[in-house]
C-alpha positions in Angstrom: 109.4 94.7 31.5 107.7 94.5 34.8 105.3 91.6 35.4 102.8 91.3 38.2 100.2 93.4 39.9 101.0 96.8 41.4 98.9 99.1 43.5 98.9 102.6 42.0 97.5 106.0 42.5 96.7 108.9 40.2 97.5 112.5 41.1 95.0 115.3 40.9 95.5 115.7 37.1 94.9 111.9 36.5 98.6 111.0 36.0 99.9 107.7 37.1 102.6 107.8 39.8 105.3 105.2 39.3 107.4 104.2 42.3 111.0 105.3 42.2 112.2 101.7 42.1 110.3 101.1 38.9 111.3 104.5 37.3 115.0 103.6 38.0 114.6 100.3 36.1 113.1 102.0 33.1 115.7 104.6 32.6 115.2 108.1 31.2 112.9 107.1 28.3 110.4 104.3 28.1 107.2 103.3 26.4 103.8 103.1 28.2 100.8 101.9 26.3 97.5 100.0 26.6 98.2 96.4 26.9 96.1 93.3 26.6 93.2 92.4 28.9 93.0 95.9 30.5 96.7 95.9 31.4 99.3 98.6 31.0 102.5 97.8 29.2 105.5 99.8 30.4 108.8 98.8 28.7 112.2 100.1 28.0 112.7 101.1 24.3 114.7 97.9 23.6 112.0 95.7 25.3 109.3 97.5 23.3 111.1 96.9 20.0 111.3 93.2 20.8 107.6 93.0 21.9 106.4 95.1 18.9 108.2 92.7 16.5 106.4 89.7 18.1 103.0 91.5 18.0 103.2 92.3 14.3 102.9 88.5 13.6 100.1 87.6 15.9 96.3 87.4 15.5 95.5 89.1 18.8 91.8 88.3 18.9 92.7 84.8 20.1 93.9 84.8 23.7 96.1 81.7 23.0 98.1 83.7 20.4 99.0 86.5 22.9 102.5 86.6 24.4 102.8 85.5 27.9 
């Protein structure tokens, strides 16, 4: 999982362009979904499975319950 802030651009069709360095780290298949606090989660399949397992047990309306 990548953490931090990244500058991004959208192409003419509104698609997010990921830098090659990030794409290489993700492999051929990955999960991209809306995250918390207006963020985007982009994870490998294994990282997503681990994160999803944690999210199933949290009350996400409370910021202190969110994974860091």
